[in-house]
PLY file of the C-alpha trace (Angstrom):
ply
format ascii 1.0
element vertex 264
property float x
property float y
property float z
element edge 263
property int vertex1
property int vertex2
end_header
0.05 -0.03 0.20
1.21 3.56 -0.90
0.80 6.69 0.74
0.74 9.51 -1.87
-0.22 12.83 -2.11
-2.43 15.03 -4.43
-0.17 17.45 -6.91
-3.18 18.90 -6.92
-2.72 20.20 -3.35
-0.77 23.13 -4.97
-2.73 23.82 -7.88
-1.35 27.13 -8.32
2.18 26.34 -7.77
4.09 25.97 -10.74
4.18 22.27 -11.33
8.02 21.60 -11.14
7.93 23.51 -7.33
5.03 20.87 -6.52
7.50 17.96 -7.12
10.29 19.54 -5.46
8.56 20.04 -2.41
6.59 16.88 -2.32
10.29 15.34 -2.82
11.65 17.17 0.02
9.22 16.19 2.38
9.93 12.46 2.07
7.09 11.42 -0.37
7.93 8.69 -2.54
4.41 8.43 -4.44
1.77 10.98 -5.90
-1.28 10.92 -7.05
-1.40 12.96 -10.34
-4.51 15.09 -10.83
-4.13 16.25 -14.59
-5.76 19.66 -15.68
-9.34 19.53 -16.65
-11.87 22.07 -17.55
-15.13 22.39 -18.61
-18.67 23.87 -18.00
-18.81 27.21 -16.79
-16.45 27.61 -14.09
-14.85 23.84 -13.19
-11.24 23.57 -13.72
-8.75 21.98 -11.81
-4.85 21.29 -11.73
-4.45 24.90 -13.50
-0.30 24.62 -13.49
-0.52 21.95 -16.02
-2.65 23.98 -18.50
-0.04 24.48 -20.54
2.17 21.47 -20.07
1.58 18.36 -22.23
1.25 14.80 -20.99
4.32 13.46 -21.97
6.28 16.83 -20.61
4.58 16.21 -17.34
5.58 12.46 -17.52
9.19 13.77 -18.08
9.00 16.16 -15.30
7.42 13.48 -12.82
10.44 10.82 -14.14
13.24 13.38 -13.69
12.22 14.35 -9.89
12.18 10.73 -8.90
9.08 10.46 -7.73
6.38 7.69 -8.65
2.83 7.56 -9.89
0.27 6.01 -7.44
-2.54 6.99 -9.49
-3.73 9.43 -12.02
-6.47 11.11 -11.16
-9.07 12.43 -14.22
-10.30 15.65 -13.31
-13.23 15.39 -15.13
-16.60 13.76 -14.41
-18.76 16.32 -15.73
-20.84 15.21 -18.58
-21.42 17.99 -21.45
-23.26 17.67 -24.73
-21.00 16.45 -27.39
-18.73 14.94 -24.64
-20.43 11.99 -23.42
-17.64 10.02 -22.28
-16.56 10.02 -18.40
-13.06 9.69 -19.79
-11.14 12.87 -20.32
-8.89 12.97 -23.43
-5.83 13.74 -21.43
-6.50 10.39 -19.91
-5.82 8.54 -22.97
-2.77 10.59 -23.78
-1.15 9.88 -20.28
-1.59 5.93 -20.64
-0.01 6.39 -24.60
3.26 7.92 -23.07
3.33 6.52 -19.61
1.05 3.33 -19.50
3.78 1.20 -17.80
3.88 3.94 -15.07
0.47 4.54 -14.01
-1.00 1.21 -12.18
-3.99 3.31 -11.04
-6.64 5.73 -12.57
-9.49 7.60 -10.21
-12.36 8.73 -12.08
-15.03 11.00 -10.38
-18.69 9.84 -10.49
-20.21 11.10 -13.41
-22.76 14.20 -13.29
-24.51 16.27 -16.03
-26.13 19.35 -15.86
-29.86 18.54 -16.78
-33.10 18.44 -15.83
-33.92 14.95 -16.91
-34.24 12.92 -13.58
-33.51 9.62 -15.75
-30.42 10.71 -17.02
-28.23 8.96 -14.31
-29.85 5.39 -14.36
-29.47 5.48 -17.88
-26.19 6.61 -18.08
-24.54 4.54 -15.45
-24.70 1.45 -17.73
-22.39 3.44 -20.42
-20.03 5.03 -17.94
-19.59 1.00 -16.69
-19.05 -0.53 -19.69
-16.48 2.69 -20.73
-14.55 2.04 -17.19
-14.50 -1.55 -17.41
-12.54 -1.14 -20.67
-9.51 -0.48 -19.06
-7.67 -3.72 -18.43
-3.97 -2.60 -17.41
-4.91 -0.57 -14.43
-6.79 -0.64 -11.34
-10.09 1.45 -12.13
-11.51 3.39 -9.29
-14.62 5.47 -9.05
-14.80 8.39 -6.44
-18.01 9.23 -4.54
-19.16 12.56 -5.00
-21.73 14.53 -3.34
-25.06 15.92 -5.38
-24.58 19.37 -7.07
-27.23 21.89 -7.67
-28.49 21.64 -10.92
-26.58 18.18 -11.83
-27.85 14.69 -11.92
-25.07 12.52 -10.41
-24.90 8.65 -10.55
-25.71 7.70 -6.98
-22.39 7.98 -4.35
-24.49 6.30 -1.37
-22.69 3.42 -0.02
-25.24 0.65 -0.98
-25.59 2.02 -4.83
-21.84 2.50 -5.60
-21.22 -0.79 -3.98
-23.75 -2.31 -6.47
-22.53 -0.35 -9.43
-18.91 -1.02 -9.04
-19.50 -4.85 -8.55
-21.60 -4.96 -11.76
-19.18 -3.42 -13.52
-15.91 -5.13 -11.82
-14.50 -1.70 -10.82
-13.31 -0.19 -7.66
-14.24 2.26 -5.38
-12.03 5.43 -4.37
-13.19 6.61 -1.03
-13.25 10.35 -0.33
-13.73 11.25 3.77
-14.90 14.95 3.10
-17.24 13.91 0.18
-19.05 11.73 2.66
-18.80 14.33 5.29
-20.27 16.68 2.95
-23.48 14.00 2.07
-23.84 13.81 6.13
-22.74 10.08 5.90
-20.91 8.67 8.67
-17.57 8.00 7.41
-16.90 4.87 9.55
-20.27 3.24 8.65
-19.67 3.97 4.69
-16.36 2.26 4.85
-17.60 -0.80 6.40
-19.99 -1.09 3.80
-17.51 -0.73 0.74
-14.77 -2.24 2.81
-14.00 -5.18 0.10
-14.30 -2.68 -2.86
-11.97 0.25 -1.72
-8.51 0.19 -3.61
-7.95 4.05 -2.97
-8.39 6.60 -0.49
-8.93 10.72 -0.62
-7.93 11.09 2.93
-8.77 14.54 4.49
-10.79 15.94 7.22
-13.66 18.14 7.60
-14.93 20.91 9.65
-18.56 22.13 8.56
-18.44 23.84 6.31
-14.66 23.95 5.52
-13.80 21.00 3.18
-10.53 19.03 2.68
-9.00 20.29 5.87
-5.57 18.92 7.17
-5.98 15.74 8.58
-6.55 15.56 12.29
-7.59 19.46 12.53
-11.38 18.47 11.67
-13.99 16.32 13.35
-13.91 13.18 11.61
-12.87 9.48 12.81
-10.26 9.17 9.75
-8.54 6.31 12.00
-11.85 4.49 12.70
-12.70 4.95 8.90
-9.24 3.25 7.77
-9.69 0.34 10.32
-12.88 -0.73 8.48
-11.25 -0.78 5.43
-9.43 -4.33 3.88
-5.64 -3.15 4.30
-4.56 -5.90 1.89
-6.79 -5.01 -0.71
-5.70 -1.05 -0.59
-3.55 0.08 -3.37
-3.20 3.67 -1.84
-4.15 6.22 1.04
-3.85 9.66 -1.04
-3.65 12.89 1.11
-5.82 15.27 -0.58
-5.97 18.35 1.89
-5.57 22.09 2.17
-2.10 22.97 2.96
-0.79 26.64 3.18
1.77 27.62 0.36
3.78 30.96 0.50
6.67 31.16 -2.07
8.87 33.05 0.44
8.05 30.20 3.46
8.61 26.94 1.44
10.23 25.65 4.86
6.57 25.61 6.48
5.09 23.92 3.62
7.62 21.06 3.41
6.97 20.70 7.49
3.35 20.66 7.13
3.98 18.08 4.38
6.01 15.96 6.55
3.86 16.07 9.67
0.79 14.73 7.52
2.89 12.08 6.15
3.73 11.20 9.74
0.28 11.28 10.77
-1.10 8.94 8.30
2.02 6.38 8.95
0.46 6.52 12.41
-3.13 6.15 12.03
-2.90 3.36 9.49
0 1
1 2
2 3
3 4
4 5
5 6
6 7
7 8
8 9
9 10
10 11
11 12
12 13
13 14
14 15
15 16
16 17
17 18
18 19
19 20
20 21
21 22
22 23
23 24
24 25
25 26
26 27
27 28
28 29
29 30
30 31
31 32
32 33
33 34
34 35
35 36
36 37
37 38
38 39
39 40
40 41
41 42
42 43
43 44
44 45
45 46
46 47
47 48
48 49
49 50
50 51
51 52
52 53
53 54
54 55
55 56
56 57
57 58
58 59
59 60
60 61
61 62
62 63
63 64
64 65
65 66
66 67
67 68
68 69
69 70
70 71
71 72
72 73
73 74
74 75
75 76
76 77
77 78
78 79
79 80
80 81
81 82
82 83
83 84
84 85
85 86
86 87
87 88
88 89
89 90
90 91
91 92
92 93
93 94
94 95
95 96
96 97
97 98
98 99
99 100
100 101
101 102
102 103
103 104
104 105
105 106
106 107
107 108
108 109
109 110
110 111
111 112
112 113
113 114
114 115
115 116
116 117
117 118
118 119
119 120
120 121
121 122
122 123
123 124
124 125
125 126
126 127
127 128
128 129
129 130
130 131
131 132
132 133
133 134
134 135
135 136
136 137
137 138
138 139
139 140
140 141
141 142
142 143
143 144
144 145
145 146
146 147
147 148
148 149
149 150
150 151
151 152
152 153
153 154
154 155
155 156
156 157
157 158
158 159
159 160
160 161
161 162
162 163
163 164
164 165
165 166
166 167
167 168
168 169
169 170
170 171
171 172
172 173
173 174
174 175
175 176
176 177
177 178
178 179
179 180
180 181
181 182
182 183
183 184
184 185
185 186
186 187
187 188
188 189
189 190
190 191
191 192
192 193
193 194
194 195
195 196
196 197
197 198
198 199
199 200
200 201
201 202
202 203
203 204
204 205
205 206
206 207
207 208
208 209
209 210
210 211
211 212
212 213
213 214
214 215
215 216
216 217
217 218
218 219
219 220
220 221
221 222
222 223
223 224
224 225
225 226
226 227
227 228
228 229
229 230
230 231
231 232
232 233
233 234
234 235
235 236
236 237
237 238
238 239
239 240
240 241
241 242
242 243
243 244
244 245
245 246
246 247
247 248
248 249
249 250
250 251
251 252
252 253
253 254
254 255
255 256
256 257
257 258
258 259
259 260
260 261
261 262
262 263
């Protein structure tokens, strides 16, 4: 099992600097959050906006870090773009297939008034994700969005979906807290289907809080999961960054790595 950190933690920092910070903090693995933009205001991993997948992989190789998982930053289904898989995901696999053991996708969601959309689309999404054979494929629980129809992330629904299409689950602690679902109970239900975890704390209304500084029972949640089946625990939380005080950021990274090692 790997302990990784999402490169999206520092999405406003130049990518090469992000890799330097993570390396200096003692991490060996990263979850690579790829750039994705869609809808009217949805954009993630802006620091990769003008860097190709091929160049991104080159920078990671040069850093000495390893990719624990690739995070497809999409999931918003738009007219004319019906696939849950972003184009750049295929590009990353073209240039780094052997370096990417796992891909994490968001549960698909679409801005629509069609209340039947999610039930119809789930079959298409499941079959699409099931076509990847060389990677562990995980789908991440997501809360509902205003105006969006979303394939259900309720634990029993997510378990049924992933079992039916022989894919796995990325368990996001904050997202279940946002849904007012007890994370320990959810972990018990999803136990054997979880392969990756997005670990962060939650202190309503603050999301992706630094682990240990919120209200969640993260240790209890992890104890419910099948450790032998876990591929990775990925830290995905807010960490302060000031270009003039990088030592503080590195210290926070070191401490969160120690914290995760302690609670597992």
